TORKOL-4160 file (C-alpha; in steps of 0.2 Angstrom, whole numbers, padded with zeros to 4 digits, m for minus):
245
<pt num="1" X="0000" Y="0000" Z="0000"/>
<pt num="2" X="0007" Y="0017" Z="m0005"/>
<pt num="3" X="0005" Y="0029" Z="0009"/>
<pt num="4" X="0014" Y="0044" Z="0000"/>
<pt num="5" X="0019" Y="0052" Z="0016"/>
<pt num="6" X="0038" Y="0055" Z="0011"/>
<pt num="7" X="0043" Y="0074" Z="0014"/>
<pt num="8" X="0025" Y="0078" Z="0021"/>
<pt num="9" X="0026" Y="0092" Z="0034"/>
<pt num="10" X="0017" Y="0085" Z="0049"/>
<pt num="11" X="0013" Y="0095" Z="0066"/>
<pt num="12" X="0009" Y="0084" Z="0081"/>
<pt num="13" X="0003" Y="0093" Z="0097"/>
<pt num="14" X="0008" Y="0084" Z="0113"/>
<pt num="15" X="0021" Y="0076" Z="0103"/>
<pt num="16" X="0034" Y="0073" Z="0117"/>
<pt num="17" X="0027" Y="0057" Z="0125"/>
<pt num="18" X="0014" Y="0043" Z="0124"/>
<pt num="19" X="0004" Y="0042" Z="0109"/>
<pt num="20" X="0010" Y="0059" Z="0102"/>
<pt num="21" X="0028" Y="0052" Z="0103"/>
<pt num="22" X="0023" Y="0036" Z="0095"/>
<pt num="23" X="0014" Y="0046" Z="0081"/>
<pt num="24" X="0029" Y="0057" Z="0078"/>
<pt num="25" X="0040" Y="0042" Z="0076"/>
<pt num="26" X="0028" Y="0033" Z="0065"/>
<pt num="27" X="0026" Y="0048" Z="0053"/>
<pt num="28" X="0046" Y="0049" Z="0053"/>
<pt num="29" X="0047" Y="0031" Z="0048"/>
<pt num="30" X="0037" Y="0034" Z="0033"/>
<pt num="31" X="0049" Y="0048" Z="0028"/>
<pt num="32" X="0038" Y="0063" Z="0034"/>
<pt num="33" X="0045" Y="0078" Z="0043"/>
<pt num="34" X="0036" Y="0077" Z="0059"/>
<pt num="35" X="0037" Y="0092" Z="0071"/>
<pt num="36" X="0032" Y="0088" Z="0089"/>
<pt num="37" X="0024" Y="0102" Z="0099"/>
<pt num="38" X="0023" Y="0101" Z="0118"/>
<pt num="39" X="0020" Y="0113" Z="0131"/>
<pt num="40" X="0037" Y="0109" Z="0140"/>
<pt num="41" X="0048" Y="0108" Z="0124"/>
<pt num="42" X="0053" Y="0091" Z="0132"/>
<pt num="43" X="0064" Y="0078" Z="0123"/>
<pt num="44" X="0064" Y="0072" Z="0110"/>
<pt num="45" X="0067" Y="0090" Z="0104"/>
<pt num="46" X="0050" Y="0098" Z="0102"/>
<pt num="47" X="0044" Y="0116" Z="0100"/>
<pt num="48" X="0038" Y="0123" Z="0116"/>
<pt num="49" X="0020" Y="0128" Z="0112"/>
<pt num="50" X="0005" Y="0131" Z="0123"/>
<pt num="51" X="m0010" Y="0126" Z="0113"/>
<pt num="52" X="m0021" Y="0137" Z="0124"/>
<pt num="53" X="m0012" Y="0153" Z="0120"/>
<pt num="54" X="m0016" Y="0160" Z="0103"/>
<pt num="55" X="0000" Y="0170" Z="0102"/>
<pt num="56" X="0011" Y="0155" Z="0106"/>
<pt num="57" X="0001" Y="0144" Z="0092"/>
<pt num="58" X="0002" Y="0157" Z="0079"/>
<pt num="59" X="0020" Y="0160" Z="0081"/>
<pt num="60" X="0024" Y="0142" Z="0080"/>
<pt num="61" X="0013" Y="0140" Z="0064"/>
<pt num="62" X="0022" Y="0154" Z="0056"/>
<pt num="63" X="0039" Y="0147" Z="0061"/>
<pt num="64" X="0034" Y="0130" Z="0052"/>
<pt num="65" X="0028" Y="0139" Z="0037"/>
<pt num="66" X="0043" Y="0150" Z="0036"/>
<pt num="67" X="0055" Y="0135" Z="0037"/>
<pt num="68" X="0045" Y="0122" Z="0026"/>
<pt num="69" X="0033" Y="0133" Z="0016"/>
<pt num="70" X="0018" Y="0123" Z="0020"/>
<pt num="71" X="0009" Y="0112" Z="0033"/>
<pt num="72" X="0002" Y="0095" Z="0026"/>
<pt num="73" X="m0005" Y="0087" Z="0041"/>
<pt num="74" X="m0010" Y="0093" Z="0058"/>
<pt num="75" X="m0013" Y="0080" Z="0072"/>
<pt num="76" X="m0022" Y="0087" Z="0087"/>
<pt num="77" X="m0016" Y="0075" Z="0100"/>
<pt num="78" X="m0013" Y="0086" Z="0115"/>
<pt num="79" X="m0024" Y="0083" Z="0129"/>
<pt num="80" X="m0025" Y="0082" Z="0149"/>
<pt num="81" X="m0035" Y="0073" Z="0162"/>
<pt num="82" X="m0042" Y="0081" Z="0178"/>
<pt num="83" X="m0055" Y="0068" Z="0184"/>
<pt num="84" X="m0068" Y="0071" Z="0198"/>
<pt num="85" X="m0087" Y="0066" Z="0200"/>
<pt num="86" X="m0099" Y="0080" Z="0196"/>
<pt num="87" X="m0105" Y="0078" Z="0214"/>
<pt num="88" X="m0100" Y="0066" Z="0226"/>
<pt num="89" X="m0114" Y="0062" Z="0239"/>
<pt num="90" X="m0110" Y="0054" Z="0256"/>
<pt num="91" X="m0120" Y="0052" Z="0271"/>
<pt num="92" X="m0134" Y="0063" Z="0265"/>
<pt num="93" X="m0123" Y="0078" Z="0260"/>
<pt num="94" X="m0111" Y="0084" Z="0246"/>
<pt num="95" X="m0094" Y="0078" Z="0250"/>
<pt num="96" X="m0085" Y="0085" Z="0235"/>
<pt num="97" X="m0089" Y="0091" Z="0218"/>
<pt num="98" X="m0079" Y="0095" Z="0202"/>
<pt num="99" X="m0074" Y="0113" Z="0204"/>
<pt num="100" X="m0073" Y="0126" Z="0190"/>
<pt num="101" X="m0054" Y="0126" Z="0189"/>
<pt num="102" X="m0054" Y="0107" Z="0186"/>
<pt num="103" X="m0067" Y="0109" Z="0173"/>
<pt num="104" X="m0060" Y="0124" Z="0164"/>
<pt num="105" X="m0042" Y="0116" Z="0163"/>
<pt num="106" X="m0048" Y="0101" Z="0153"/>
<pt num="107" X="m0059" Y="0112" Z="0142"/>
<pt num="108" X="m0046" Y="0124" Z="0138"/>
<pt num="109" X="m0033" Y="0111" Z="0133"/>
<pt num="110" X="m0044" Y="0097" Z="0125"/>
<pt num="111" X="m0056" Y="0108" Z="0116"/>
<pt num="112" X="m0051" Y="0126" Z="0115"/>
<pt num="113" X="m0033" Y="0121" Z="0111"/>
<pt num="114" X="m0039" Y="0111" Z="0096"/>
<pt num="115" X="m0050" Y="0126" Z="0090"/>
<pt num="116" X="m0035" Y="0138" Z="0092"/>
<pt num="117" X="m0022" Y="0127" Z="0083"/>
<pt num="118" X="m0034" Y="0122" Z="0069"/>
<pt num="119" X="m0039" Y="0140" Z="0066"/>
<pt num="120" X="m0021" Y="0145" Z="0064"/>
<pt num="121" X="m0016" Y="0131" Z="0053"/>
<pt num="122" X="m0031" Y="0130" Z="0041"/>
<pt num="123" X="m0028" Y="0146" Z="0031"/>
<pt num="124" X="m0011" Y="0139" Z="0025"/>
<pt num="125" X="m0020" Y="0123" Z="0020"/>
<pt num="126" X="m0034" Y="0132" Z="0011"/>
<pt num="127" X="m0021" Y="0142" Z="0001"/>
<pt num="128" X="m0012" Y="0125" Z="m0004"/>
<pt num="129" X="m0030" Y="0118" Z="m0008"/>
<pt num="130" X="m0025" Y="0102" Z="0002"/>
<pt num="131" X="m0022" Y="0096" Z="0019"/>
<pt num="132" X="m0027" Y="0083" Z="0032"/>
<pt num="133" X="m0032" Y="0087" Z="0050"/>
<pt num="134" X="m0033" Y="0073" Z="0063"/>
<pt num="135" X="m0041" Y="0075" Z="0080"/>
<pt num="136" X="m0039" Y="0065" Z="0096"/>
<pt num="137" X="m0056" Y="0060" Z="0102"/>
<pt num="138" X="m0059" Y="0045" Z="0114"/>
<pt num="139" X="m0072" Y="0031" Z="0116"/>
<pt num="140" X="m0078" Y="0041" Z="0132"/>
<pt num="141" X="m0083" Y="0054" Z="0120"/>
<pt num="142" X="m0095" Y="0041" Z="0112"/>
<pt num="143" X="m0102" Y="0033" Z="0128"/>
<pt num="144" X="m0096" Y="0044" Z="0143"/>
<pt num="145" X="m0087" Y="0039" Z="0158"/>
<pt num="146" X="m0089" Y="0040" Z="0177"/>
<pt num="147" X="m0079" Y="0054" Z="0184"/>
<pt num="148" X="m0075" Y="0062" Z="0168"/>
<pt num="149" X="m0088" Y="0075" Z="0165"/>
<pt num="150" X="m0075" Y="0087" Z="0158"/>
<pt num="151" X="m0064" Y="0075" Z="0148"/>
<pt num="152" X="m0079" Y="0066" Z="0140"/>
<pt num="153" X="m0087" Y="0082" Z="0135"/>
<pt num="154" X="m0072" Y="0088" Z="0126"/>
<pt num="155" X="m0070" Y="0072" Z="0117"/>
<pt num="156" X="m0088" Y="0073" Z="0111"/>
<pt num="157" X="m0085" Y="0090" Z="0106"/>
<pt num="158" X="m0070" Y="0084" Z="0096"/>
<pt num="159" X="m0082" Y="0073" Z="0086"/>
<pt num="160" X="m0093" Y="0088" Z="0082"/>
<pt num="161" X="m0078" Y="0098" Z="0077"/>
<pt num="162" X="m0072" Y="0085" Z="0066"/>
<pt num="163" X="m0089" Y="0083" Z="0057"/>
<pt num="164" X="m0092" Y="0101" Z="0056"/>
<pt num="165" X="m0075" Y="0105" Z="0049"/>
<pt num="166" X="m0076" Y="0091" Z="0036"/>
<pt num="167" X="m0091" Y="0100" Z="0029"/>
<pt num="168" X="m0083" Y="0117" Z="0029"/>
<pt num="169" X="m0066" Y="0112" Z="0022"/>
<pt num="170" X="m0069" Y="0098" Z="0010"/>
<pt num="171" X="m0072" Y="0111" Z="m0004"/>
<pt num="172" X="m0053" Y="0116" Z="m0002"/>
<pt num="173" X="m0047" Y="0098" Z="m0003"/>
<pt num="174" X="m0045" Y="0097" Z="0016"/>
<pt num="175" X="m0050" Y="0080" Z="0025"/>
<pt num="176" X="m0054" Y="0080" Z="0043"/>
<pt num="177" X="m0056" Y="0065" Z="0053"/>
<pt num="178" X="m0055" Y="0059" Z="0072"/>
<pt num="179" X="m0048" Y="0044" Z="0081"/>
<pt num="180" X="m0056" Y="0038" Z="0096"/>
<pt num="181" X="m0044" Y="0027" Z="0106"/>
<pt num="182" X="m0049" Y="0015" Z="0120"/>
<pt num="183" X="m0038" Y="0009" Z="0134"/>
<pt num="184" X="m0020" Y="0012" Z="0128"/>
<pt num="185" X="m0004" Y="0007" Z="0137"/>
<pt num="186" X="0005" Y="0023" Z="0139"/>
<pt num="187" X="0017" Y="0026" Z="0153"/>
<pt num="188" X="0003" Y="0035" Z="0163"/>
<pt num="189" X="m0009" Y="0021" Z="0161"/>
<pt num="190" X="0004" Y="0008" Z="0165"/>
<pt num="191" X="0007" Y="0016" Z="0181"/>
<pt num="192" X="m0011" Y="0014" Z="0187"/>
<pt num="193" X="m0015" Y="0001" Z="0201"/>
<pt num="194" X="m0016" Y="m0017" Z="0194"/>
<pt num="195" X="m0034" Y="m0019" Z="0199"/>
<pt num="196" X="m0039" Y="m0004" Z="0187"/>
<pt num="197" X="m0028" Y="m0011" Z="0173"/>
<pt num="198" X="m0036" Y="m0028" Z="0175"/>
<pt num="199" X="m0054" Y="m0019" Z="0174"/>
<pt num="200" X="m0048" Y="m0010" Z="0158"/>
<pt num="201" X="m0043" Y="m0027" Z="0150"/>
<pt num="202" X="m0059" Y="m0036" Z="0156"/>
<pt num="203" X="m0069" Y="m0023" Z="0147"/>
<pt num="204" X="m0060" Y="m0025" Z="0131"/>
<pt num="205" X="m0066" Y="m0039" Z="0120"/>
<pt num="206" X="m0049" Y="m0042" Z="0112"/>
<pt num="207" X="m0043" Y="m0045" Z="0130"/>
<pt num="208" X="m0028" Y="m0033" Z="0131"/>
<pt num="209" X="m0023" Y="m0015" Z="0132"/>
<pt num="210" X="m0019" Y="m0006" Z="0116"/>
<pt num="211" X="m0002" Y="0001" Z="0111"/>
<pt num="212" X="0003" Y="0019" Z="0107"/>
<pt num="213" X="0008" Y="0012" Z="0090"/>
<pt num="214" X="m0010" Y="0006" Z="0087"/>
<pt num="215" X="m0016" Y="0024" Z="0087"/>
<pt num="216" X="m0001" Y="0031" Z="0078"/>
<pt num="217" X="m0004" Y="0018" Z="0064"/>
<pt num="218" X="m0022" Y="0024" Z="0063"/>
<pt num="219" X="m0016" Y="0043" Z="0061"/>
<pt num="220" X="m0003" Y="0038" Z="0048"/>
<pt num="221" X="m0016" Y="0028" Z="0038"/>
<pt num="222" X="m0029" Y="0042" Z="0039"/>
<pt num="223" X="m0016" Y="0055" Z="0033"/>
<pt num="224" X="m0011" Y="0045" Z="0019"/>
<pt num="225" X="m0017" Y="0044" Z="0001"/>
<pt num="226" X="m0024" Y="0026" Z="0005"/>
<pt num="227" X="m0038" Y="0036" Z="0015"/>
<pt num="228" X="m0040" Y="0050" Z="0001"/>
<pt num="229" X="m0059" Y="0047" Z="0001"/>
<pt num="230" X="m0061" Y="0047" Z="0020"/>
<pt num="231" X="m0067" Y="0063" Z="0029"/>
<pt num="232" X="m0079" Y="0067" Z="0043"/>
<pt num="233" X="m0075" Y="0049" Z="0051"/>
<pt num="234" X="m0073" Y="0044" Z="0068"/>
<pt num="235" X="m0061" Y="0029" Z="0069"/>
<pt num="236" X="m0063" Y="0018" Z="0085"/>
<pt num="237" X="m0046" Y="0010" Z="0089"/>
<pt num="238" X="m0052" Y="0002" Z="0105"/>
<pt num="239" X="m0050" Y="m0017" Z="0105"/>
<pt num="240" X="m0069" Y="m0018" Z="0104"/>
<pt num="241" X="m0073" Y="m0008" Z="0120"/>
<pt num="242" X="m0087" Y="0002" Z="0111"/>
<pt num="243" X="m0097" Y="m0014" Z="0106"/>
<pt num="244" X="m0094" Y="m0021" Z="0124"/>
<pt num="245" X="m0089" Y="m0038" Z="0131"/>
């Protein structure tokens, strides 16, 4: 299968670790010029970009265009978790609740950040009359999850972004798709208690956690010419979690 990704200019937000790092490596293996953005600028060398800050994003976009002349693929991978129940009820009273700061932090990175980055990149793709935008959703954006009011809302919003932008941008030759990962064995996930990991596996029909490369492979395929007639899609890469055990 010819992927035709050699020398493509690819931006990967949150590209310093986990799925983002695997995605950068996978694109580079196909000969693409993959540029990781991360808030810390952590190794492997990545541009220090805060996706919640318009000035930071616009400066980074201009740097890429100045150096390479174009942006072919944008992977909106950056995201954070700040879990809490909406309201935790104990002994007839409110014991705790998700506070405004916890809600806003996740919305700002996972939803507003995707909006800011994509808005900055799209004019360059429109001028080129081509481009691919790939958004990180999640299976929890499809069915919700206990303790993740904020995170699930952002991942559902990403699906709406994807479908809306595919309608708006298709006439310019720009494809927009989303990937919805299930339980993936990132370093953060692998550090969780064994009973939680066992529960994740038990809810996955294929009987295992996914690997970051599984998601990276999905991004690479969706970015490639092999998927040239795919837009507005949400690809679940979840070992069957959505269909259930």
